[in-house]
N, C-alpha and C positions, 0 to 999 in steps of 0.2 A: 569433573570430566577431563580426561587427558586429551590433549590435541597431539596430532601426529603431522608434522609439517611435510612429510614426504612418504605417505603410505604406499605409493605406487611408483617405483623407479622407472617402470616401463609405460610408455604412452599407450593408452587403450582406446583412443578415439575421442571424437568430439563429445563434450558433455554439456548438459543443461540442467539447472536445478529445478526444484518444484514450484517456486513462487516468484512473483514479481508484482509491483504495484499495478492496479487497474489502468493507471495513466500510461503504463509502459506496455500495453497490450500489443502494440505494433512494433515494438523494439526488437532488435537482434539481441538475443541473450547470450552473453559470454561469461562462462563460469570461472571465477578466479579462486574462490574458496568454496569448500563444501560444508554446508550446514551452518550452525551458529556457534560462535565461540563462548557465548554466555549460556544460552539454552536452559535457563531456570525460570523464566517468567511463568507464573502459575496459570495465566489465561491463554497461553499459546500452545497449540497442539503440534506445531510443525517441528521436525527434527528430533523429537524426544527420544527416539530409538537410534539416533545416528551420531556418529563421531565427527567432530570438527576436524578439518584439515585444510592446509593451504596447498593449492596445486602448484607444482613447479612452474616457473615462469615460461620455460621452454615448451611446456605442454599447452599453456594458454596461447602462446605465439603460434604453435602448430594448429590449434583450433581456428585462430584468426586467418591463418594462411589457407587453410582448407576451405573455409567459407568464401574467402576472397577468390579462390580459384573458380568456384562454382558461380559466384556472382559475375565474374568476367564472362564465363561461358553463357550464362543466361542473358546478360546484356547484349552479347553478340547475336544470340538468337532473336532477341527482341528487335534489334536493329535490322536484321535480315527480314523478319516478318513485316516490319513497317515498309521496307522497300518493296515488298511483294504485295502490299495492301492487305495483309492479313490482320485480324483482330487478336488472334491468340498465337502463342509460341508453342512449338513442339519440342519437348525435351527428349525425344526418342534418340537423338544423335549424341546425347551426353552420356559418356561412360562413367557411371558412378562406382567407385571402388567399394568392395564389400563392406569395409569398416567405416565408410564415409557417408552412408545414407542419411544419418542424422544431420550432418553438416550440410548436405545437399538440400534436405528439407528446410533447414533453417534459412539457407540462402534463398530458396524459392519463395517461401512465405514472406521473407523480409523484402524481397524485390516487389512482390505483389502489394505490400503495405506501403511502398514508397521509399524505403530505406532512409528514413529521416533520423532515427534514433537508435542508440545502443544502450542496453542496460547490463551492468556488471553484477553478477551473482556471486555468493548467495546472500546471507543476512548482513554481512558487515565487511565489504571488500576493502575498506580503508584500514583494516587491521594489518595488512601486509606491509612490508617495508616500503617507505615512500619511493626509493629508487626503483624498486621492482614495479610498483604501480605506474610510475612515470614511464618506464620502458614499455609497458603494455599499452598505455594511452598513446604514446608517440607512434607505436606500430599501428594501432587502430586508425589514427588520423592519416598515416601514410597510405594504408590500404583503402580507406573509405573517406577521402577528403571532403566529400559532399555532405557528410553526416552533420545534422544540425545540433544534436546534443548527445552527450554521453552521461549517464546517470548511475547512481548506486544507492543502495541502503547503507546506513552507517549508524553505529551506536554513539550516543552522546559521550559515553565514557571514553571511547576511542578517539573521537574528534578532539575532545578537550585535552588529550595528551599529545597530540601532534603539534609541532612547533608552527608558529605563524609562517615562517619561511617555507616549511615543507608543504603546508596547506596551499600557499600561493603558488608553489612550483607544480603541485598536482592540478590546481585550477588552470594554470598556464598551459600545462601539457594536454588539457582537453576535457577533464572531468568538469561538467558544467552544472549539474544538479545533484543535490544530496537529499535523500529521504530519511528522516529520523523519526523513530517511534517515541514521541514524547510521552504519550498515553495520559499522563497527569503531571501537574506541577505541585501536587501535594506530597510532601515527604511521607506522611502517614500512608497514603495510598500506594506510593511507590514501594515502600517497605512491605506493605501487606501483600502485594502481588509479586514480590521478589524481582523487581525490575533491575536491581543492581546499579542504580544511579540515583543521585539526589537532585532536588530542584536546582540547587546551585550549579551542579555540573551540567544539567540541561541548559541553563542560561549561558554558562560559559561556552559550551560547545556551539550553541546557536549563534552567539555573537561572533565567535571565531570564524564560523563558516561564512557568515555574512561579510565580515571584514575581508576575507580572502576572495570574495566576489562570486561565491556559489549562489545559484538559485536554490533556496531552501524550502523544502516541504516538511512541515511538522505535523505528525499524526496525533490526534486527540481521541480518546476513547470514552465517550459519554456512557455513564453507568458503571465504570470500573471501580468506583468507590462504594458501590452498593448504596443502600438507603441511608445508612448511618453517616457516611462521609460524602454524601452527594453535594451538599452545599460547600464544604471545604474544597472538594475536588474542583468544582466550577470556579470558585474564586481564586484559588491558588494557581490553577492552570491558566486562567486569564492573566493573572499577574506575571507569570513566567513569560507568556507570549508577548505581553506588553513590553517586556524588557528585551525580547529577541527581535520582534517585528519580522517574522519570516515572510517569504514571498507568498506562500500558500499554507493555509491551515486546513487539513483534511480530517473530516469527522469519520470515525469508524466505531459505531455503537457496539457495546459489549454483547457478545454471544458467548455462551459457555459450553464448549464442546465436551463430550463425555470423557475423553482421554486427557484431561488436564487436572492439575492440582486444585484449581479453583472450583471445578465441578465437584470434587470431593468435599470441599468446604461448603459449597452450596447445598449439596444433598444432606450433609450433616447439620445444616441449620446455622452454621457459623458465618455464612455469607448470605445476606438478604438482598436479593436482586430486585431492583426497582422495575416497575412495569413501564409501558410506553408513555403514560401520562407523567410519571415521575421523571423519566428521562427527558421528555420535552420541556418540563419546567427547569431541569438542570441545564439543558442547552440554552434556554432563554436567559437564565442567570449568567451563564458563561458569556454569551454574546453581549449582553448588556454591559458587562464589565471589561470588554475589549476597548481600550481607549488609546488615542494618539498613535495608532499604527495604520499601515497601508496594506495589510495582508489581504489576500483573496480567500474567502471561505468557500470550500467545496464539500459537497455531500455526495461524492461519486462512488458510492458502494451500495449494493443491493440490501445490506443489512440495516442501513439507515432508514428511519421512518419517513423522512421527506427528502426527495431529490432536489427540491427547489429552495431549500435552505442554503442559498448560494449567492455570492456577490462580493463586490469589492468594498473594502472599508476605506474611509468611513461613509461613503456616499450611499451604500446599499444596506447600511445597518438597520435602519427603520423598516425597510422592506422585509428583511429576514425576521426581525422581531415581530412584525405584524402577522407573518405566516404562523409562527409559533403560538402567538396569543390567540389567533383564530382557532387553532386546534384545541388549546387549553380551555377556551371559553365555550366550546361546543357542548351540547347535552351529552351525557355519558353514552347514550345509545348511538349517537352519531359518531362519537369518537370510536366506539367499538366497530362500527361499519368500516370506517377508514382503516383501522388497525388490521382488521381481517383482510380487507381488500389489498392492503399493502403487502402483508405477509404471504398472500397467495399470488403476488406478482400482477394483480389486476390494476391497482392504483400505484402511481408514483408521486402524485401531488394532490393536494386537497381539491383542486378544481376537477379532478377526475370523477369526483362524486356527483358532479352535475351531468355526467354522461349516462343516459338511461341504460344503454347496453352493458356498460361496465358495472353499473349498480346492480342490475339484474343478475349478472354472472356472480357477483360477490354474494348476493342474497341466496342464490341457489347453492353455492358452495358452502355457505354457512349452515344451511339446512342439512346438506348431505354429510357434513362433518359433525353435526350435532353441537355446534358452538352456542353456548348460552352465556349470559352475564356471569354466572357462577363459575363456569370452567374456562372463561375466556383467557385469563392470564396464562394458565397452564398450557392451553391449546396453542395460543399464539407463540409462546416460548418454544414449544416443540416445532411449530412451523418454521420459526426463525432458525432453529438449529438445523433443520433439514436443508434450508436455503444455503447455509454455510457449507 
């Protein structure tokens, strides 16, 4: 894929990209790059029909200035409303330019969310030249000095190539958190899914980010090795993270969207996807082998089987392990009930099965969908894909 560093010489208004981490749901989204410079991962459906490009710095600055303008207007209205004892502000007096409605909406919803965080889009903002990124960060801090954090996605391949001095300068300028899609620490798995990075590079990038003072979130994808590489995936990923010690390890269980290369492999029988029980055993093996680190485990995504597989290492390790073992030791029919209830959005944790109302909803839904032990894996897989 060819990239075009300046596809549009004319500014066409405020932009926002298609994705951000769940933890950045309340962040102001500022788009620095469009799409993904790698864009070959076989499990990822995002950006596949899109060209990567870097937005001109002056366009990003214009986006920031436009949002800043409307934030100032909204703060003034909020202050006037408080003086008059009103609970809500009226935006009727704000004149929104025709091509600035998206910037106004971004400012409005960010104000409502508390204006605490900013997320730089799209998939790998650190790929731009460090002086350009620093210029953007400095401007953000000047316009919104109250912001508590500025964050971004980044590829390990990119971070590993940035000098320590430049990483420190970027951190000092205001970028405080980096989200990296580790996915796996196994070179076999990484090569299989065309991640474009090695275990060694993952470790190098993670260690460099931590050295520069960034808060580091590493994303792990249970199931990405399939059945054949499940054990290696768990052990090698734990080993990589033991060497990085990220602030947060976020679980993102594998789902295979239809418009991906991995789906073609799956349908052709060349990739054998594990079911929920196999994935739970893989996560258990992974957690058991996380040693001598102080990371926080989070399972903050609807695709994960358990929301409560979460906690601070090392003190919460046994609690997490016990949740996984409880599910693994359940009779198959009880496992199936939880799996169906989870994929229908009725259950979020094992204790939800003790709720008679939720259990009845799950059982009624199972009957209406015709779910049986024989078709359960296929049906649950389809339900998970719909959730994505």
